[in-house]
C-alpha positions as CSV (number, residue, x, y, z in Angstrom):
1,X,80.8,106.9,135.1
2,X,80.9,110.9,136.9
3,X,84.0,109.5,138.2
4,X,86.0,108.8,134.7
5,X,88.1,111.4,133.8
6,X,87.8,112.8,130.3
7,X,90.9,111.7,129.1
8,X,90.5,108.3,130.5
9,X,87.0,108.2,128.7
10,X,88.7,109.2,125.4
11,X,90.9,106.9,125.4
12,X,88.3,104.0,125.8
13,X,86.4,105.2,123.2
14,X,89.0,105.0,120.7
15,X,89.6,101.2,121.1
16,X,85.8,101.1,120.0
17,X,84.3,99.3,116.4
18,X,81.7,101.4,115.0
19,X,78.6,99.1,116.2
20,X,80.0,99.8,119.9
21,X,80.4,103.3,119.6
22,X,77.1,103.8,118.2
23,X,75.5,101.8,121.7
24,X,77.4,104.1,123.8
25,X,76.6,107.4,122.3
26,X,73.1,106.4,123.7
27,X,74.4,105.4,127.0
28,X,74.5,108.7,128.4
29,X,75.7,112.5,128.0
30,X,78.8,111.5,129.5
31,X,80.6,109.7,126.5
32,X,78.1,110.4,123.9
33,X,80.4,113.7,122.9
34,X,83.2,111.2,122.9
35,X,81.9,108.6,121.1
36,X,80.1,110.9,118.2
37,X,83.6,112.9,117.9
38,X,85.0,109.8,116.2
39,X,81.7,108.9,114.6
40,X,81.0,112.0,112.8
41,X,84.5,113.1,112.4
42,X,84.3,112.8,108.2
43,X,82.4,114.2,106.0
44,X,82.3,113.0,102.4
45,X,79.7,115.5,100.3
46,X,78.7,115.4,96.5
47,X,77.7,118.5,94.8
48,X,74.9,117.3,92.8
49,X,71.2,118.2,91.0
50,X,69.3,115.9,93.0
51,X,69.1,114.2,96.8
52,X,71.0,111.5,97.8
53,X,70.3,109.4,100.7
54,X,72.3,108.9,103.8
55,X,74.3,106.1,103.7
56,X,77.3,105.2,105.5
57,X,79.7,103.9,102.7
58,X,78.3,106.6,100.2
59,X,78.3,110.3,100.4
60,X,75.9,113.0,101.3
61,X,73.9,115.8,99.1
62,X,75.6,119.1,99.8
63,X,71.9,119.8,100.9
64,X,71.8,117.2,103.5
65,X,75.6,118.0,104.8
66,X,73.9,121.9,105.9
67,X,70.8,120.6,107.0
68,X,72.4,118.5,109.4
69,X,75.2,120.9,110.2
70,X,71.8,123.4,110.7
71,X,69.8,121.5,112.5
72,X,73.1,120.0,115.0
73,X,75.6,123.0,115.1
74,X,77.9,120.8,117.4
75,X,79.0,118.3,114.8
76,X,80.9,120.8,113.1
77,X,83.4,120.7,115.4
78,X,83.8,116.9,115.0
79,X,84.8,116.8,111.7
80,X,88.3,116.9,110.9
81,X,88.1,115.1,107.8
82,X,86.3,116.3,104.5
83,X,86.0,115.9,101.3
84,X,83.8,117.8,98.6
85,X,83.5,116.1,95.1
86,X,82.0,118.4,92.1
87,X,79.3,116.5,90.1
88,X,78.7,119.3,87.6
89,X,81.0,121.6,85.1
90,X,79.1,124.7,86.7
91,X,77.6,125.2,90.3
92,X,73.9,126.8,90.3
93,X,73.9,130.2,92.5
94,X,71.4,128.2,95.0
95,X,74.0,125.4,95.4
96,X,77.2,127.4,95.4
97,X,75.4,129.4,98.4
98,X,74.9,125.9,100.1
99,X,78.5,125.2,99.5
100,X,79.3,128.6,101.0
101,X,76.9,128.5,104.2
102,X,78.2,124.5,104.5
103,X,82.3,126.1,104.5
104,X,81.7,128.6,106.5
105,X,80.3,126.1,109.3
106,X,83.2,123.9,109.8
107,X,86.0,125.5,111.9
108,X,88.3,121.8,113.3
109,X,89.0,120.7,109.7
110,X,92.5,118.8,109.4
111,X,92.2,116.8,106.3
112,X,90.2,117.9,102.9
113,X,89.9,116.6,99.9
114,X,88.7,118.8,96.8
115,X,87.8,116.8,93.7
116,X,85.6,117.2,90.6
117,X,84.0,114.7,88.4
118,X,83.5,111.1,89.5
119,X,85.3,107.6,88.7
120,X,83.2,106.9,85.8
121,X,83.8,109.9,84.0
122,X,87.6,110.6,85.7
123,X,88.8,112.2,82.6
124,X,86.4,115.6,83.4
125,X,88.3,118.8,84.7
126,X,86.2,121.6,86.1
127,X,87.6,125.3,86.4
128,X,87.7,126.3,89.8
129,X,85.9,129.5,89.5
130,X,82.9,127.4,87.8
131,X,82.7,125.6,91.1
132,X,83.7,126.8,94.7
133,X,82.9,130.4,96.3
134,X,84.9,133.1,96.7
135,X,84.7,132.5,99.8
136,X,87.3,129.6,100.5
137,X,90.0,131.8,101.5
138,X,88.2,132.1,104.2
139,X,87.2,128.6,105.1
140,X,91.2,128.2,104.3
141,X,92.4,130.5,107.1
142,X,89.9,128.9,109.5
143,X,91.1,125.1,109.1
144,X,94.8,124.6,111.0
145,X,94.8,121.3,107.9
146,X,97.5,118.9,108.0
147,X,96.7,117.9,104.4
148,X,94.7,119.0,101.4
149,X,94.2,117.0,97.9
150,X,93.2,118.9,95.2
151,X,92.4,116.8,92.2
152,X,91.3,117.6,88.7
153,X,90.2,121.4,89.2
154,X,91.4,123.9,86.5
155,X,92.3,127.6,86.4
156,X,93.1,127.6,90.1
157,X,93.6,131.2,91.3
158,X,97.2,132.4,92.3
159,X,96.0,133.8,95.3
160,X,94.2,130.4,96.3
161,X,97.4,128.8,95.2
162,X,99.8,130.8,97.7
163,X,97.3,130.2,100.3
164,X,97.3,127.2,99.8
165,X,101.0,126.6,100.1
166,X,100.6,128.4,103.7
167,X,97.9,126.4,105.0
168,X,98.7,123.2,105.2
169,X,101.9,120.6,105.6
170,X,100.9,118.0,102.9
171,X,99.4,119.7,99.6
172,X,98.3,117.1,96.4
173,X,97.8,118.4,93.1
174,X,96.8,115.9,90.5
175,X,95.6,116.7,87.0
176,X,95.4,120.8,88.4
177,X,96.9,123.7,87.2
178,X,96.9,127.8,87.9
179,X,94.7,130.1,85.4
180,X,98.7,132.2,85.0
181,X,101.4,132.8,86.0
182,X,103.3,135.7,88.6
183,X,105.0,138.1,88.3
184,X,108.5,136.8,88.7
185,X,109.6,140.2,89.8
186,X,108.0,139.6,93.2
187,X,109.5,138.1,95.8
188,X,107.2,138.5,99.5
189,X,105.2,135.4,100.1
190,X,101.9,136.3,101.3
191,X,101.8,133.4,104.3
192,X,104.3,131.7,105.6
193,X,105.2,128.6,104.3
194,X,104.0,125.5,105.9
195,X,104.3,122.7,103.2
196,X,106.4,120.0,104.2
197,X,105.4,117.1,101.9
198,X,104.7,118.2,98.6
199,X,102.6,115.4,95.6
200,X,102.5,116.9,92.5
201,X,101.4,115.4,88.8
202,X,103.3,115.7,85.7
203,X,100.4,116.5,84.1
204,X,99.8,120.0,86.2
205,X,99.8,122.5,84.5
206,X,102.2,125.7,85.0
207,X,102.4,124.2,88.8
208,X,105.9,123.4,88.3
209,X,106.4,126.5,86.1
210,X,105.3,128.7,88.9
211,X,107.0,127.2,92.2
212,X,110.6,128.2,89.8
213,X,109.5,132.2,90.3
214,X,111.0,134.4,93.3
215,X,108.0,134.7,95.4
216,X,106.3,130.9,95.2
217,X,109.8,129.5,95.7
218,X,109.8,130.9,98.9
219,X,107.2,128.4,99.8
220,X,109.4,125.6,99.2
221,X,111.9,126.4,102.1
222,X,111.1,124.0,104.1
223,X,110.0,120.9,102.0
224,X,111.2,117.9,103.0
225,X,109.4,115.6,100.7
226,X,108.5,115.0,97.3
227,X,106.4,112.9,94.8
228,X,106.6,113.6,91.7
229,X,103.8,111.2,89.2
230,X,105.6,110.9,85.7
231,X,102.8,110.5,83.0
232,X,104.7,112.2,80.0
233,X,108.0,111.1,78.2
234,X,109.7,115.0,78.9
235,X,111.7,117.1,81.5
236,X,109.6,119.8,81.8
237,X,110.0,119.2,86.0
238,X,113.6,120.3,85.1
239,X,114.0,124.1,86.0
240,X,111.7,122.9,89.2
241,X,113.8,119.9,90.1
242,X,117.1,122.1,90.0
243,X,115.7,124.8,92.1
244,X,114.3,122.0,95.2
245,X,115.4,123.5,98.7
246,X,118.7,121.8,100.7
247,X,115.5,120.9,103.1
248,X,114.7,118.0,100.9
249,X,115.5,114.7,102.8
250,X,113.2,112.7,100.8
251,X,112.3,112.2,96.7
252,X,109.7,109.8,95.0
253,X,109.0,109.1,91.2
254,X,106.1,107.5,90.0
255,X,105.9,106.3,86.5
256,X,102.3,105.2,85.3
257,X,102.8,104.7,81.8
258,X,104.9,102.3,80.3
259,X,108.2,103.1,78.4
260,X,107.5,106.4,80.0
261,X,111.2,108.8,80.0
262,X,112.7,111.0,82.7
263,X,115.1,113.3,82.3
264,X,116.9,114.2,85.4
265,X,118.6,117.6,85.4
266,X,121.5,118.4,87.2
267,X,120.9,117.7,90.9
268,X,122.1,118.8,94.1
269,X,120.3,117.1,97.2
270,X,122.3,117.8,100.2
271,X,120.1,115.8,102.7
272,X,118.4,113.9,100.6
273,X,118.5,110.2,102.5
274,X,115.7,108.4,100.3
275,X,115.0,107.6,96.6
276,X,112.0,106.6,95.8
277,X,111.2,105.5,91.9
278,X,108.0,103.2,91.6
279,X,108.1,101.3,87.8
280,X,104.9,100.4,86.2
281,X,104.2,96.3,85.6
282,X,107.2,95.0,86.9
283,X,109.2,96.6,84.4
284,X,113.0,96.9,84.5
285,X,113.9,99.2,81.4
286,X,116.9,101.4,80.2
287,X,114.5,104.4,79.8
288,X,113.6,103.8,84.2
289,X,116.9,102.8,84.9
290,X,119.1,105.6,83.8
291,X,117.3,107.9,86.0
292,X,117.8,105.8,88.8
293,X,121.4,105.4,88.4
294,X,121.9,108.8,87.7
295,X,120.6,109.9,90.7
296,X,123.6,107.9,92.2
297,X,126.0,110.6,90.2
298,X,128.6,111.8,92.4
299,X,127.3,115.3,94.1
300,X,123.5,114.6,93.8
301,X,123.0,113.4,96.9
302,X,126.1,112.2,99.3
303,X,124.0,111.0,102.2
304,X,121.9,108.9,100.3
305,X,121.0,106.1,102.8
306,X,118.6,103.9,100.8
307,X,117.4,103.8,97.0
308,X,114.1,101.6,96.5
309,X,112.7,100.5,93.2
310,X,108.7,99.4,93.3
311,X,106.0,98.4,91.8
312,X,102.6,98.1,92.2
313,X,102.4,94.6,90.3
314,X,104.2,91.5,91.1
315,X,107.8,91.4,89.8
316,X,108.0,87.4,88.7
317,X,111.8,87.6,86.9
318,X,113.4,84.9,85.0
319,X,116.3,86.1,84.4
320,X,118.3,89.4,85.7
321,X,117.3,92.4,84.2
322,X,121.1,93.3,82.6
323,X,120.0,96.6,83.1
324,X,120.7,95.5,86.8
325,X,125.1,95.7,86.6
326,X,125.2,99.6,86.1
327,X,122.9,99.7,89.1
328,X,125.2,97.6,90.9
329,X,128.2,99.7,89.6
330,X,127.3,102.8,90.8
331,X,125.8,101.7,94.4
332,X,129.4,100.1,95.0
333,X,130.5,104.0,94.1
334,X,128.4,105.8,96.0
335,X,130.3,107.1,98.9
336,X,127.1,107.0,101.2
337,X,127.0,103.4,100.5
338,X,123.2,103.2,100.2
339,X,120.9,100.8,100.6
340,X,119.0,99.1,97.7
341,X,115.4,97.7,98.1
342,X,113.2,96.4,95.6
343,X,109.6,96.1,96.3
344,X,107.4,94.4,94.6
345,X,103.9,92.3,94.9
346,X,104.7,88.6,96.0
347,X,101.5,86.2,96.5
348,X,103.7,83.2,97.5
349,X,107.5,82.9,99.2
350,X,109.0,81.1,96.5
351,X,108.1,84.0,94.5
352,X,109.8,85.8,96.9
353,X,112.7,83.6,97.0
354,X,113.0,83.7,93.3
355,X,112.9,87.3,93.4
356,X,115.2,87.7,95.4
357,X,118.0,84.8,93.8
358,X,117.7,87.0,90.4
359,X,118.4,90.1,91.6
360,X,121.1,88.6,94.0
361,X,122.6,87.4,90.8
362,X,122.1,90.7,88.4
363,X,123.8,92.5,91.7
364,X,126.2,90.2,93.3
365,X,128.8,93.3,94.9
366,X,125.1,94.3,96.3
367,X,124.4,91.3,97.4
368,X,127.9,90.6,99.3
369,X,128.0,93.8,100.4
370,X,124.4,93.5,102.7
371,X,123.4,96.0,101.0
372,X,120.4,94.5,99.1
373,X,117.0,94.1,100.0
374,X,113.7,92.6,98.9
375,X,110.7,93.4,100.2
376,X,106.7,93.2,99.6
377,X,104.7,96.4,99.1
378,X,103.2,97.3,101.4
379,X,103.1,101.2,101.7
380,X,100.7,103.5,99.9
381,X,102.4,104.9,97.0
382,X,100.3,107.9,96.8
383,X,102.3,108.8,100.7
384,X,106.3,109.2,100.5
385,X,107.8,106.8,103.2
386,X,109.6,108.4,106.4
387,X,112.7,107.3,106.6
388,X,114.0,106.3,110.4
389,X,116.7,108.2,109.7
390,X,114.5,111.5,110.5
């Protein structure tokens, strides 16, 4: 074994399942570290009152997590995936000190999730200052984050928001809010822009408005992928969408509530090659089709290569929806000759074939031009598709 290089050992253990990794980690010092690096790369912590038992399928208590890293400090270097879930509206001083100590031990986190509440009480939103230590800025500055997910946390301080925008390539903000709006006269960012992918919920209070301010617009200068989860019928994102940078390559709108409308402003997205609209309940209705057709208007996205209409549920059409005719005409008139991809969940091949026949009847010109495709929905709808053109 000593003749094997570390690179070869790493490549071998990467192909092992969990039981094999556990067995190999006990075989000797040469393979222990590579196996532990895989077995212990994820840490899920629940900040809650009372101890929680160690279970591979459940998060551990913050006290147990702190003790683990104190007794085995080398494990901290293995942890690349961190999830911290706050179960109480406020964190007492003792728990806050433990969370602060825990975060200070971690130096190699690449994927981080901060979530308030649990799946049972999904409506809970906690204030940032009540659950996270002030030294969280130190934690952010010590990591090289690839992804940061922030869920159900309110009143995020603007300095923290600025640091988030300069600390990760992928930023997701769901049910969050900022504590105030920045002075619009300031235009010098505190950090270098790093966010290339932004996932934003329409219920994020003040976030879209803040990103329109001169200071925060500078953080969007390298944005390439944008996803917006649409919950309410309004055009609150109009100013934000109007100020999107020219670097944007793909965009997604996910409708959650049936019959929700989206009003798109006059857009100019010269580099966008992929636009996706995720619809609820397998519905094709005017309130969904209007923004799709308007996105195909001349000058909005002249190099658009794919327009995608996706769905989380089966799309069982008996007759072609009449709204497809307007989409067919808009596609024919578009200078980029984009492909139309209809994605749904199909349990049987015959279901997909029936759906294809309806789509071909409803969009005969796109079908004849060879630009109509029916696909099984396999993508993670929380992530943006990476176009082949990119």
